[in-house]
Backbone and ligand atoms as CSV (ligand in chain L), in Angstrom:
chain,resi,resn,atom,element,x,y,z
A,1,MET,N,N,-97.893,72.092,-36.551
A,1,MET,CA,C,-98.851,71.028,-36.792
A,1,MET,C,C,-100.179,71.440,-36.087
A,2,THR,N,N,-101.303,71.189,-36.744
A,2,THR,CA,C,-102.584,71.565,-36.109
A,2,THR,C,C,-102.995,70.490,-35.150
A,3,ASN,N,N,-103.566,70.909,-34.028
A,3,ASN,CA,C,-104.065,69.990,-33.037
A,3,ASN,C,C,-105.537,70.264,-32.871
A,4,PRO,N,N,-106.393,69.303,-33.182
A,4,PRO,CA,C,-107.840,69.538,-33.231
A,4,PRO,C,C,-108.406,69.895,-31.823
A,5,ASP,N,N,-107.657,69.507,-30.777
A,5,ASP,CA,C,-108.160,69.790,-29.389
A,5,ASP,C,C,-107.700,71.180,-28.885
A,6,LYS,N,N,-106.850,71.853,-29.666
A,6,LYS,CA,C,-106.276,73.097,-29.116
A,6,LYS,C,C,-106.477,74.229,-30.128
A,7,ALA,N,N,-106.909,75.371,-29.596
A,7,ALA,CA,C,-106.949,76.549,-30.459
A,7,ALA,C,C,-105.545,77.044,-30.782
A,8,ILE,N,N,-105.375,77.620,-31.914
A,8,ILE,CA,C,-104.047,78.236,-32.207
A,8,ILE,C,C,-104.087,79.608,-31.527
A,9,VAL,N,N,-103.033,79.832,-30.735
A,9,VAL,CA,C,-102.950,81.120,-30.053
A,9,VAL,C,C,-101.653,81.818,-30.469
A,10,ILE,N,N,-101.809,83.056,-30.855
A,10,ILE,CA,C,-100.630,83.893,-31.184
A,10,ILE,C,C,-100.524,84.948,-30.085
A,11,ASP,N,N,-99.474,84.850,-29.332
A,11,ASP,CA,C,-99.234,85.780,-28.225
A,11,ASP,C,C,-97.701,85.850,-27.999
A,12,PRO,N,N,-97.037,86.539,-28.966
A,12,PRO,CA,C,-95.560,86.400,-28.988
A,12,PRO,C,C,-94.875,87.048,-27.798
A,13,LEU,N,N,-93.639,86.563,-27.556
A,13,LEU,CA,C,-92.788,87.181,-26.503
A,13,LEU,C,C,-92.316,88.530,-27.027
A,14,LEU,N,N,-92.013,89.393,-26.092
A,14,LEU,CA,C,-91.537,90.763,-26.467
A,14,LEU,C,C,-90.040,90.700,-26.770
A,15,GLU,N,N,-89.695,90.026,-27.874
A,15,GLU,CA,C,-88.265,89.848,-28.237
A,15,GLU,C,C,-87.944,90.824,-29.379
A,16,GLY,N,N,-87.067,91.795,-29.046
A,16,GLY,CA,C,-86.787,92.816,-30.082
A,16,GLY,C,C,-85.606,92.564,-30.955
A,17,ALA,N,N,-84.763,91.566,-30.586
A,17,ALA,CA,C,-83.528,91.375,-31.350
A,17,ALA,C,C,-83.814,91.062,-32.799
A,18,GLY,N,N,-83.155,91.748,-33.677
A,18,GLY,CA,C,-83.329,91.500,-35.141
A,18,GLY,C,C,-84.441,92.345,-35.761
A,19,LEU,N,N,-85.239,93.034,-34.922
A,19,LEU,CA,C,-86.273,93.904,-35.542
A,19,LEU,C,C,-85.677,95.203,-36.038
A,20,ARG,N,N,-86.166,95.663,-37.195
A,20,ARG,CA,C,-85.726,96.976,-37.697
A,20,ARG,C,C,-86.883,97.965,-37.436
A,21,VAL,N,N,-86.551,98.929,-36.615
A,21,VAL,CA,C,-87.571,99.859,-36.117
A,21,VAL,C,C,-87.273,101.319,-36.549
A,22,ALA,N,N,-88.292,101.953,-37.144
A,22,ALA,CA,C,-88.137,103.393,-37.479
A,22,ALA,C,C,-89.041,104.207,-36.588
A,23,ILE,N,N,-88.459,105.274,-36.020
A,23,ILE,CA,C,-89.265,106.208,-35.201
A,23,ILE,C,C,-89.398,107.489,-35.995
A,24,VAL,N,N,-90.631,108.012,-36.035
A,24,VAL,CA,C,-90.849,109.330,-36.604
A,24,VAL,C,C,-91.345,110.205,-35.496
A,25,ALA,N,N,-90.680,111.323,-35.246
A,25,ALA,CA,C,-91.001,112.182,-34.109
A,25,ALA,C,C,-91.320,113.636,-34.615
A,26,ALA,N,N,-92.366,114.202,-34.020
A,26,ALA,CA,C,-92.764,115.556,-34.397
A,26,ALA,C,C,-92.074,116.598,-33.534
A,27,ARG,N,N,-91.497,117.634,-34.135
A,27,ARG,CA,C,-90.752,118.649,-33.384
A,27,ARG,C,C,-91.676,119.570,-32.589
A,28,PHE,N,N,-92.907,119.759,-33.068
A,28,PHE,CA,C,-93.813,120.633,-32.365
A,28,PHE,C,C,-93.950,120.112,-30.931
A,29,ASN,N,N,-93.946,121.011,-29.976
A,29,ASN,CA,C,-93.942,120.587,-28.564
A,29,ASN,C,C,-92.804,119.647,-28.253
A,30,GLU,N,N,-91.640,120.008,-28.801
A,30,GLU,CA,C,-90.428,119.130,-28.716
A,30,GLU,C,C,-90.034,118.841,-27.274
A,31,PHE,N,N,-90.318,119.762,-26.346
A,31,PHE,CA,C,-89.946,119.490,-24.928
A,31,PHE,C,C,-90.591,118.148,-24.517
A,32,PHE,N,N,-91.837,117.922,-24.876
A,32,PHE,CA,C,-92.518,116.690,-24.458
A,32,PHE,C,C,-92.118,115.513,-25.386
A,33,VAL,N,N,-92.039,115.797,-26.687
A,33,VAL,CA,C,-91.739,114.680,-27.624
A,33,VAL,C,C,-90.351,114.150,-27.372
A,34,GLY,N,N,-89.411,115.022,-26.968
A,34,GLY,CA,C,-88.060,114.580,-26.634
A,34,GLY,C,C,-88.094,113.489,-25.567
A,35,HIS,N,N,-88.967,113.694,-24.531
A,35,HIS,CA,C,-89.090,112.660,-23.463
A,35,HIS,C,C,-89.683,111.395,-23.998
A,36,LEU,N,N,-90.617,111.501,-24.984
A,36,LEU,CA,C,-91.226,110.319,-25.564
A,36,LEU,C,C,-90.156,109.532,-26.356
A,37,VAL,N,N,-89.323,110.271,-27.105
A,37,VAL,CA,C,-88.315,109.601,-27.934
A,37,VAL,C,C,-87.317,108.867,-27.039
A,38,GLU,N,N,-86.855,109.561,-25.995
A,38,GLU,CA,C,-85.835,108.955,-25.092
A,38,GLU,C,C,-86.418,107.663,-24.460
A,39,ALA,N,N,-87.595,107.734,-23.946
A,39,ALA,CA,C,-88.203,106.548,-23.292
A,39,ALA,C,C,-88.449,105.451,-24.317
A,40,CYS,N,N,-88.852,105.809,-25.511
A,40,CYS,CA,C,-89.086,104.797,-26.532
A,40,CYS,C,C,-87.811,104.070,-26.911
A,41,GLN,N,N,-86.735,104.858,-27.134
A,41,GLN,CA,C,-85.444,104.221,-27.484
A,41,GLN,C,C,-84.924,103.332,-26.359
A,42,ARG,N,N,-85.122,103.816,-25.122
A,42,ARG,CA,C,-84.595,103.065,-23.951
A,42,ARG,C,C,-85.352,101.681,-23.882
A,43,GLU,N,N,-86.690,101.762,-24.098
A,43,GLU,CA,C,-87.517,100.558,-24.002
A,43,GLU,C,C,-87.158,99.608,-25.156
A,44,LEU,N,N,-86.902,100.106,-26.348
A,44,LEU,CA,C,-86.555,99.264,-27.458
A,44,LEU,C,C,-85.232,98.499,-27.152
A,45,ARG,N,N,-84.275,99.253,-26.612
A,45,ARG,CA,C,-82.961,98.655,-26.268
A,45,ARG,C,C,-83.154,97.604,-25.193
A,46,ARG,N,N,-83.958,97.941,-24.183
A,46,ARG,CA,C,-84.190,96.996,-23.066
A,46,ARG,C,C,-84.796,95.680,-23.568
A,47,HIS,N,N,-85.493,95.709,-24.691
A,47,HIS,CA,C,-86.084,94.494,-25.243
A,47,HIS,C,C,-85.250,93.933,-26.389
A,48,GLY,N,N,-84.042,94.400,-26.516
A,48,GLY,CA,C,-83.121,93.741,-27.416
A,48,GLY,C,C,-83.003,94.328,-28.831
A,49,VAL,N,N,-83.680,95.446,-29.083
A,49,VAL,CA,C,-83.550,96.066,-30.417
A,49,VAL,C,C,-82.215,96.788,-30.522
A,50,SER,N,N,-81.383,96.378,-31.474
A,50,SER,CA,C,-80.051,96.976,-31.571
A,50,SER,C,C,-80.171,98.435,-32.039
A,51,VAL,N,N,-79.271,99.297,-31.513
A,51,VAL,CA,C,-79.238,100.718,-31.927
A,51,VAL,C,C,-79.027,100.782,-33.424
A,52,ASN,N,N,-78.241,99.864,-33.977
A,52,ASN,CA,C,-77.950,99.839,-35.407
A,52,ASN,C,C,-79.223,99.542,-36.257
A,53,ASP,N,N,-80.189,98.963,-35.615
A,53,ASP,CA,C,-81.470,98.686,-36.363
A,53,ASP,C,C,-82.529,99.707,-36.112
A,54,GLN,N,N,-82.118,100.883,-35.534
A,54,GLN,CA,C,-83.116,101.913,-35.245
A,54,GLN,C,C,-82.802,103.147,-36.101
A,55,THR,N,N,-83.889,103.733,-36.618
A,55,THR,CA,C,-83.782,104.985,-37.397
A,55,THR,C,C,-84.682,106.019,-36.719
A,56,LEU,N,N,-84.226,107.255,-36.637
A,56,LEU,CA,C,-85.033,108.318,-36.028
A,56,LEU,C,C,-85.171,109.466,-37.076
A,57,VAL,N,N,-86.413,109.811,-37.415
A,57,VAL,CA,C,-86.671,110.860,-38.374
A,57,VAL,C,C,-87.515,111.935,-37.666
A,58,TRP,N,N,-87.086,113.167,-37.769
A,58,TRP,CA,C,-87.887,114.284,-37.172
A,58,TRP,C,C,-88.712,114.974,-38.296
A,59,VAL,N,N,-89.953,115.271,-37.979
A,59,VAL,CA,C,-90.798,116.058,-38.907
A,59,VAL,C,C,-91.292,117.294,-38.174
A,60,PRO,N,N,-91.842,118.244,-38.870
A,60,PRO,CA,C,-92.243,119.497,-38.214
A,60,PRO,C,C,-93.322,119.365,-37.112
A,61,GLY,N,N,-94.404,118.606,-37.453
A,61,GLY,CA,C,-95.518,118.453,-36.495
A,61,GLY,C,C,-96.191,117.122,-36.640
A,62,SER,N,N,-97.184,116.899,-35.785
A,62,SER,CA,C,-97.875,115.587,-35.784
A,62,SER,C,C,-98.633,115.368,-37.108
A,63,PHE,N,N,-99.061,116.470,-37.724
A,63,PHE,CA,C,-99.764,116.337,-39.022
A,63,PHE,C,C,-98.893,115.637,-40.072
A,64,GLU,N,N,-97.559,115.827,-39.957
A,64,GLU,CA,C,-96.660,115.256,-40.975
A,64,GLU,C,C,-96.242,113.828,-40.670
A,65,LEU,N,N,-96.622,113.302,-39.507
A,65,LEU,CA,C,-96.146,111.950,-39.127
A,65,LEU,C,C,-96.551,110.885,-40.171
A,66,PRO,N,N,-97.794,110.851,-40.637
A,66,PRO,CA,C,-98.188,109.760,-41.555
A,66,PRO,C,C,-97.408,109.738,-42.865
A,67,MET,N,N,-97.111,110.935,-43.423
A,67,MET,CA,C,-96.409,110.937,-44.710
A,67,MET,C,C,-95.000,110.376,-44.540
A,68,ALA,N,N,-94.319,110.783,-43.478
A,68,ALA,CA,C,-92.948,110.291,-43.257
A,68,ALA,C,C,-92.985,108.744,-42.981
A,69,ALA,N,N,-93.982,108.322,-42.250
A,69,ALA,CA,C,-94.122,106.863,-41.999
A,69,ALA,C,C,-94.252,106.100,-43.269
A,70,ARG,N,N,-95.140,106.567,-44.158
A,70,ARG,CA,C,-95.330,105.862,-45.450
A,70,ARG,C,C,-94.024,105.858,-46.282
A,71,GLU,N,N,-93.360,106.992,-46.289
A,71,GLU,CA,C,-92.160,107.109,-47.101
A,71,GLU,C,C,-91.047,106.110,-46.579
A,72,LEU,N,N,-90.957,106.041,-45.239
A,72,LEU,CA,C,-89.979,105.150,-44.640
A,72,LEU,C,C,-90.334,103.680,-44.998
A,73,ILE,N,N,-91.593,103.357,-44.990
A,73,ILE,CA,C,-91.996,101.982,-45.319
A,73,ILE,C,C,-91.641,101.664,-46.753
A,74,SER,N,N,-91.952,102.579,-47.693
A,74,SER,CA,C,-91.669,102.258,-49.077
A,74,SER,C,C,-90.183,102.280,-49.391
A,75,SER,N,N,-89.432,103.151,-48.732
A,75,SER,CA,C,-87.990,103.213,-49.129
A,75,SER,C,C,-87.093,102.308,-48.256
A,76,ASN,N,N,-87.487,102.055,-46.975
A,76,ASN,CA,C,-86.572,101.335,-46.073
A,76,ASN,C,C,-87.091,99.978,-45.619
A,77,ASN,N,N,-88.383,99.723,-45.818
A,77,ASN,CA,C,-88.978,98.453,-45.431
A,77,ASN,C,C,-88.690,98.016,-43.954
A,78,PRO,N,N,-88.982,98.905,-42.995
A,78,PRO,CA,C,-88.710,98.506,-41.578
A,78,PRO,C,C,-89.785,97.462,-41.157
A,79,ASP,N,N,-89.512,96.781,-40.035
A,79,ASP,CA,C,-90.544,95.864,-39.487
A,79,ASP,C,C,-91.711,96.612,-38.891
A,80,VAL,N,N,-91.425,97.818,-38.395
A,80,VAL,CA,C,-92.446,98.597,-37.719
A,80,VAL,C,C,-92.037,100.074,-37.687
A,81,VAL,N,N,-93.031,100.957,-37.711
A,81,VAL,CA,C,-92.792,102.388,-37.575
A,81,VAL,C,C,-93.479,102.875,-36.316
A,82,ILE,N,N,-92.817,103.685,-35.505
A,82,ILE,CA,C,-93.398,104.278,-34.320
A,82,ILE,C,C,-93.562,105.806,-34.534
A,83,CYS,N,N,-94.793,106.328,-34.448
A,83,CYS,CA,C,-95.035,107.718,-34.596
A,83,CYS,C,C,-95.157,108.373,-33.217
A,84,LEU,N,N,-94.373,109.389,-32.961
A,84,LEU,CA,C,-94.429,110.066,-31.662
A,84,LEU,C,C,-94.714,111.552,-31.844
A,85,GLY,N,N,-95.639,112.061,-31.091
A,85,GLY,CA,C,-95.961,113.494,-31.171
A,85,GLY,C,C,-96.703,113.938,-29.934
A,86,CYS,N,N,-96.953,115.218,-29.838
A,86,CYS,CA,C,-97.702,115.773,-28.706
A,86,CYS,C,C,-98.566,116.897,-29.233
A,87,ILE,N,N,-99.903,116.739,-29.087
A,87,ILE,CA,C,-100.810,117.761,-29.570
A,87,ILE,C,C,-101.574,118.310,-28.325
A,88,ILE,N,N,-101.436,119.602,-28.132
A,88,ILE,CA,C,-102.057,120.217,-26.914
A,88,ILE,C,C,-103.160,121.182,-27.392
A,89,ARG,N,N,-104.337,121.071,-26.794
A,89,ARG,CA,C,-105.459,121.903,-27.195
A,89,ARG,C,C,-105.161,123.364,-26.926
A,90,GLY,N,N,-105.448,124.203,-27.969
A,90,GLY,CA,C,-105.281,125.672,-27.798
A,90,GLY,C,C,-106.665,126.332,-27.826
A,91,GLU,N,N,-106.681,127.587,-28.294
A,91,GLU,CA,C,-107.959,128.290,-28.213
A,91,GLU,C,C,-108.785,128.092,-29.471
A,92,THR,N,N,-108.232,127.530,-30.524
A,92,THR,CA,C,-108.974,127.392,-31.791
A,92,THR,C,C,-109.236,125.889,-32.082
A,93,SER,N,N,-109.854,125.621,-33.227
A,93,SER,CA,C,-110.110,124.238,-33.570
A,93,SER,C,C,-108.922,123.490,-34.207
A,94,HIS,N,N,-107.784,124.205,-34.303
A,94,HIS,CA,C,-106.613,123.625,-34.943
A,94,HIS,C,C,-106.251,122.262,-34.353
A,95,TYR,N,N,-106.328,122.167,-33.012
A,95,TYR,CA,C,-106.022,120.908,-32.296
A,95,TYR,C,C,-106.804,119.751,-32.906
A,96,ASP,N,N,-108.141,120.000,-33.100
A,96,ASP,CA,C,-109.023,118.901,-33.566
A,96,ASP,C,C,-108.585,118.415,-34.962
A,97,HIS,N,N,-108.197,119.359,-35.830
A,97,HIS,CA,C,-107.798,118.965,-37.189
A,97,HIS,C,C,-106.481,118.171,-37.174
A,98,VAL,N,N,-105.524,118.728,-36.409
A,98,VAL,CA,C,-104.222,118.003,-36.380
A,98,VAL,C,C,-104.390,116.630,-35.732
A,99,ALA,N,N,-105.133,116.608,-34.595
A,99,ALA,CA,C,-105.276,115.305,-33.916
A,99,ALA,C,C,-106.029,114.304,-34.785
A,100,ALA,N,N,-107.101,114.712,-35.454
A,100,ALA,CA,C,-107.886,113.781,-36.242
A,100,ALA,C,C,-107.074,113.288,-37.457
A,101,GLU,N,N,-106.368,114.216,-38.122
A,101,GLU,CA,C,-105.648,113.817,-39.328
A,101,GLU,C,C,-104.449,112.948,-39.009
A,102,SER,N,N,-103.766,113.239,-37.892
A,102,SER,CA,C,-102.598,112.403,-37.601
A,102,SER,C,C,-103.039,110.979,-37.237
A,103,ALA,N,N,-104.107,110.884,-36.445
A,103,ALA,CA,C,-104.607,109.533,-36.028
A,103,ALA,C,C,-105.064,108.782,-37.289
A,104,ARG,N,N,-105.857,109.459,-38.127
A,104,ARG,CA,C,-106.387,108.803,-39.338
A,104,ARG,C,C,-105.239,108.360,-40.248
A,105,GLY,N,N,-104.296,109.331,-40.442
A,105,GLY,CA,C,-103.194,109.014,-41.344
A,105,GLY,C,C,-102.318,107.880,-40.893
A,106,ILE,N,N,-102.097,107.814,-39.579
A,106,ILE,CA,C,-101.287,106.737,-39.038
A,106,ILE,C,C,-101.986,105.397,-39.173
A,107,ALA,N,N,-103.279,105.380,-38.928
A,107,ALA,CA,C,-104.051,104.151,-39.103
A,107,ALA,C,C,-103.999,103.711,-40.550
A,108,HIS,N,N,-104.210,104.648,-41.488
A,108,HIS,CA,C,-104.185,104.289,-42.886
A,108,HIS,C,C,-102.841,103.806,-43.364
A,109,ALA,N,N,-101.770,104.439,-42.834
A,109,ALA,CA,C,-100.420,104.039,-43.236
A,109,ALA,C,C,-100.220,102.543,-42.982
A,110,ALA,N,N,-100.696,102.105,-41.786
A,110,ALA,CA,C,-100.528,100.672,-41.444
A,110,ALA,C,C,-101.419,99.819,-42.312
A,111,LEU,N,N,-102.704,100.192,-42.392
A,111,LEU,CA,C,-103.658,99.348,-43.125
A,111,LEU,C,C,-103.357,99.251,-44.624
A,112,ASP,N,N,-102.846,100.357,-45.188
A,112,ASP,CA,C,-102.597,100.387,-46.648
A,112,ASP,C,C,-101.266,99.700,-46.998
A,113,THR,N,N,-100.345,99.655,-46.089
A,113,THR,CA,C,-99.013,99.096,-46.417
A,113,THR,C,C,-98.802,97.659,-45.832
A,114,GLY,N,N,-99.546,97.320,-44.781
A,114,GLY,CA,C,-99.303,95.995,-44.161
A,114,GLY,C,C,-98.140,96.025,-43.192
A,115,THR,N,N,-97.576,97.190,-42.987
A,115,THR,CA,C,-96.492,97.307,-41.970
A,115,THR,C,C,-97.106,97.977,-40.738
A,116,PRO,N,N,-96.875,97.380,-39.508
A,116,PRO,CA,C,-97.464,98.073,-38.328
A,116,PRO,C,C,-96.911,99.513,-38.141
A,117,VAL,N,N,-97.848,100.429,-37.881
A,117,VAL,CA,C,-97.437,101.783,-37.572
A,117,VAL,C,C,-98.083,102.148,-36.232
A,118,ILE,N,N,-97.260,102.462,-35.287
A,118,ILE,CA,C,-97.738,102.612,-33.897
A,118,ILE,C,C,-98.099,104.092,-33.572
A,119,TYR,N,N,-99.258,104.268,-32.964
A,119,TYR,CA,C,-99.715,105.611,-32.620
A,119,TYR,C,C,-99.217,106.019,-31.244
A,120,GLY,N,N,-98.123,106.723,-31.194
A,120,GLY,CA,C,-97.574,107.148,-29.905
A,120,GLY,C,C,-97.682,108.662,-29.798
A,121,VAL,N,N,-98.905,109.177,-30.044
A,121,VAL,CA,C,-99.127,110.627,-29.984
A,121,VAL,C,C,-99.933,110.962,-28.705
A,122,VAL,N,N,-99.344,111.858,-27.966
A,122,VAL,CA,C,-100.074,112.378,-26.747
A,122,VAL,C,C,-101.057,113.409,-27.215
A,123,THR,N,N,-102.319,113.248,-26.864
A,123,THR,CA,C,-103.280,114.338,-27.140
A,123,THR,C,C,-103.765,114.841,-25.754
A,124,ALA,N,N,-103.483,116.078,-25.477
A,124,ALA,CA,C,-103.718,116.604,-24.127
A,124,ALA,C,C,-104.609,117.852,-24.176
A,125,GLU,N,N,-105.465,117.954,-23.203
A,125,GLU,CA,C,-106.291,119.168,-23.048
A,125,GLU,C,C,-105.501,120.282,-22.461
A,126,THR,N,N,-104.514,119.942,-21.604
A,126,THR,CA,C,-103.739,120.940,-20.899
A,126,THR,C,C,-102.250,120.551,-20.940
A,127,VAL,N,N,-101.400,121.517,-20.637
A,127,VAL,CA,C,-99.973,121.237,-20.526
A,127,VAL,C,C,-99.711,120.236,-19.408
A,128,GLU,N,N,-100.469,120.338,-18.335
A,128,GLU,CA,C,-100.294,119.399,-17.248
A,128,GLU,C,C,-100.542,117.942,-17.689
A,129,GLN,N,N,-101.577,117.739,-18.499
A,129,GLN,CA,C,-101.820,116.400,-19.016
A,129,GLN,C,C,-100.658,115.926,-19.892
A,130,ALA,N,N,-100.101,116.849,-20.691
A,130,ALA,CA,C,-98.996,116.506,-21.552
A,130,ALA,C,C,-97.777,116.066,-20.713
A,131,ILE,N,N,-97.517,116.843,-19.610
A,131,ILE,CA,C,-96.402,116.506,-18.717
A,131,ILE,C,C,-96.610,115.109,-18.161
A,132,ASN,N,N,-97.849,114.827,-17.694
A,132,ASN,CA,C,-98.077,113.563,-17.046
A,132,ASN,C,C,-97.931,112.358,-18.000
A,133,ARG,N,N,-98.297,112.594,-19.248
A,133,ARG,CA,C,-98.258,111.442,-20.197
A,133,ARG,C,C,-96.900,111.308,-20.910
A,134,SER,N,N,-95.994,112.258,-20.648
A,134,SER,CA,C,-94.712,112.099,-21.232
A,134,SER,C,C,-93.599,111.837,-20.174
A,135,GLY,N,N,-94.046,111.139,-19.158
A,135,GLY,CA,C,-93.047,110.601,-18.230
A,135,GLY,C,C,-93.254,110.982,-16.739
A,136,ALA,N,N,-94.237,111.815,-16.449
A,136,ALA,CA,C,-94.435,112.148,-15.037
A,136,ALA,C,C,-95.426,111.135,-14.422
A,137,LYS,N,N,-96.713,111.643,-14.096
A,137,LYS,CA,C,-97.603,110.801,-13.290
A,137,LYS,C,C,-98.321,109.709,-14.059
A,138,ALA,N,N,-98.474,109.863,-15.344
A,138,ALA,CA,C,-99.321,108.876,-16.068
A,138,ALA,C,C,-98.522,108.051,-17.074
A,139,GLY,N,N,-97.321,107.692,-16.698
A,139,GLY,CA,C,-96.462,106.861,-17.541
A,139,GLY,C,C,-95.838,107.648,-18.695
A,140,ASN,N,N,-95.370,106.911,-19.687
A,140,ASN,CA,C,-94.733,107.557,-20.825
A,140,ASN,C,C,-95.222,106.904,-22.105
A,141,ARG,N,N,-95.897,107.685,-22.931
A,141,ARG,CA,C,-96.453,107.145,-24.197
A,141,ARG,C,C,-95.385,106.604,-25.087
A,142,GLY,N,N,-94.178,107.129,-25.018
A,142,GLY,CA,C,-93.061,106.653,-25.859
A,142,GLY,C,C,-92.670,105.268,-25.516
A,143,ALA,N,N,-92.603,104.995,-24.192
A,143,ALA,CA,C,-92.282,103.618,-23.718
A,143,ALA,C,C,-93.390,102.661,-24.112
A,144,ASP,N,N,-94.646,103.116,-23.947
A,144,ASP,CA,C,-95.772,102.264,-24.310
A,144,ASP,C,C,-95.684,101.915,-25.793
A,145,ALA,N,N,-95.359,102.910,-26.584
A,145,ALA,CA,C,-95.325,102.708,-28.044
A,145,ALA,C,C,-94.250,101.686,-28.431
A,146,ALA,N,N,-93.107,101.709,-27.717
A,146,ALA,CA,C,-92.049,100.727,-28.004
A,146,ALA,C,C,-92.551,99.341,-27.771
A,147,ILE,N,N,-93.247,99.107,-26.710
A,147,ILE,CA,C,-93.790,97.801,-26.388
A,147,ILE,C,C,-94.806,97.397,-27.438
A,148,ALA,N,N,-95.683,98.333,-27.808
A,148,ALA,CA,C,-96.677,97.991,-28.817
A,148,ALA,C,C,-96.009,97.669,-30.151
A,149,ALA,N,N,-94.900,98.340,-30.429
A,149,ALA,CA,C,-94.223,98.117,-31.702
A,149,ALA,C,C,-93.638,96.682,-31.796
A,150,ILE,N,N,-93.011,96.291,-30.677
A,150,ILE,CA,C,-92.446,94.906,-30.660
A,150,ILE,C,C,-93.562,93.892,-30.745
A,151,ALA,N,N,-94.604,94.103,-29.958
A,151,ALA,CA,C,-95.719,93.187,-29.904
A,151,ALA,C,C,-96.356,93.074,-31.313
A,152,MET,N,N,-96.651,94.190,-31.926
A,152,MET,CA,C,-97.330,94.132,-33.226
A,152,MET,C,C,-96.468,93.564,-34.303
A,153,SER,N,N,-95.144,93.882,-34.316
A,153,SER,CA,C,-94.353,93.352,-35.442
A,153,SER,C,C,-94.229,91.821,-35.268
A,154,ARG,N,N,-94.031,91.360,-34.047
A,154,ARG,CA,C,-93.946,89.885,-33.835
A,154,ARG,C,C,-95.273,89.212,-34.125
A,155,THR,N,N,-96.393,89.846,-33.713
A,155,THR,CA,C,-97.708,89.275,-33.994
A,155,THR,C,C,-97.935,89.120,-35.503
A,156,ILE,N,N,-97.676,90.194,-36.229
A,156,ILE,CA,C,-97.903,90.166,-37.699
A,156,ILE,C,C,-96.973,89.091,-38.290
A,157,GLN,N,N,-95.742,89.020,-37.846
A,157,GLN,CA,C,-94.816,88.002,-38.385
A,157,GLN,C,C,-95.411,86.605,-38.149
A,158,GLU,N,N,-95.914,86.376,-36.937
A,158,GLU,CA,C,-96.433,85.033,-36.605
A,158,GLU,C,C,-97.709,84.731,-37.359
A,159,ILE,N,N,-98.554,85.711,-37.619
A,159,ILE,CA,C,-99.765,85.512,-38.422
A,159,ILE,C,C,-99.336,85.112,-39.874
A,160,ARG,N,N,-98.297,85.739,-40.370
A,160,ARG,CA,C,-97.861,85.431,-41.717
A,160,ARG,C,C,-97.271,84.058,-41.784
A,161,GLU,N,N,-96.532,83.662,-40.727
A,161,GLU,CA,C,-95.942,82.305,-40.670
A,161,GLU,C,C,-97.100,81.245,-40.669
A,162,LEU,N,N,-98.163,81.589,-39.941
A,162,LEU,CA,C,-99.298,80.673,-39.845
A,162,LEU,C,C,-99.873,80.384,-41.226
A,163,SER,N,N,-100.069,81.487,-42.003
A,163,SER,CA,C,-100.696,81.251,-43.281
A,163,SER,C,C,-99.728,80.495,-44.225
A,164,LYS,N,N,-98.379,80.718,-44.054
A,164,LYS,CA,C,-97.409,79.935,-44.873
A,164,LYS,C,C,-97.507,78.482,-44.522
A,165,ALA,N,N,-97.543,78.175,-43.195
A,165,ALA,CA,C,-97.564,76.793,-42.751
A,165,ALA,C,C,-98.829,76.067,-43.277
A,166,LYS,N,N,-99.922,76.817,-43.449
A,166,LYS,CA,C,-101.202,76.243,-43.863
A,166,LYS,C,C,-101.247,75.986,-45.370
A,167,SER,N,N,-100.536,76.838,-46.134
A,167,SER,CA,C,-100.653,76.698,-47.613
A,167,SER,C,C,-99.967,75.394,-48.102
A,168,PRO,N,N,-100.515,74.773,-49.157
A,168,PRO,CA,C,-100.059,73.464,-49.577
A,168,PRO,C,C,-98.649,73.510,-50.132
L,1,LIG,N1,N,-98.476,119.956,-34.189
L,1,LIG,C1,C,-98.293,119.153,-33.128
L,1,LIG,O1,O,-97.559,118.142,-33.223
L,1,LIG,N2,N,-98.858,119.486,-31.957
L,1,LIG,C2,C,-99.675,120.565,-31.757
L,1,LIG,O2,O,-100.178,120.778,-30.644
L,1,LIG,C3,C,-99.920,121.365,-32.903
L,1,LIG,N3,N,-100.724,122.560,-32.760
L,1,LIG,O3,O,-101.404,122.713,-31.718
L,1,LIG,O4,O,-100.844,123.398,-33.660
L,1,LIG,C4,C,-99.254,121.062,-34.110
L,1,LIG,N4,N,-99.405,121.838,-35.220
L,1,LIG,C5,C,-98.570,121.796,-36.390
L,1,LIG,C6,C,-99.010,120.762,-37.415
L,1,LIG,O5,O,-98.758,119.455,-36.943
L,1,LIG,C7,C,-98.211,120.922,-38.727
L,1,LIG,O6,O,-96.839,120.732,-38.513
L,1,LIG,C8,C,-98.461,122.301,-39.400
L,1,LIG,O7,O,-99.843,122.575,-39.518
L,1,LIG,C9,C,-97.787,122.284,-40.813
L,1,LIG,O8,O,-98.447,121.327,-41.707
């Protein structure tokens, strides 16, 4: 029911039970991505996402993350897809192309399909930065991605409920 004195606020609890979550992980720099996957799965379970509701798909590199995310959405209809990868700068411009296309592709996958797609890709200038962002000094991007996935899927669900409640 609408209350004229109160703004409608959508700020859902991080409740994972019942959510169907697909993880797409890039094998390139697998040493780091493995740590992201483990932390992501642990965090999903900690928030109630059943192991039976989780799918894990490996792709060759971060460049391939968007295509697999889109395919999972069209064939499996998950509540959310989490993309995990690790891109480390080398001596050529390759890093820039892979980093730009994976970020752009992940954003488009979400915007074009209406299913949240979470960007859990570590982009690092050095191996040390990659170590720190995959579980050492600067947290773990995989765990952060799990939280973002639950938050976004619940938020999108609640926004959709809102528009249903408003329609005549
Ligand atoms: N893929 C990554 O995930 N991380 C990298 O650091 C990386 N570098 O630096 O090359 C990388 N390249 C592979 C790329 O993602 C594709 O798999 C490949 O180009 C085939 O399409």
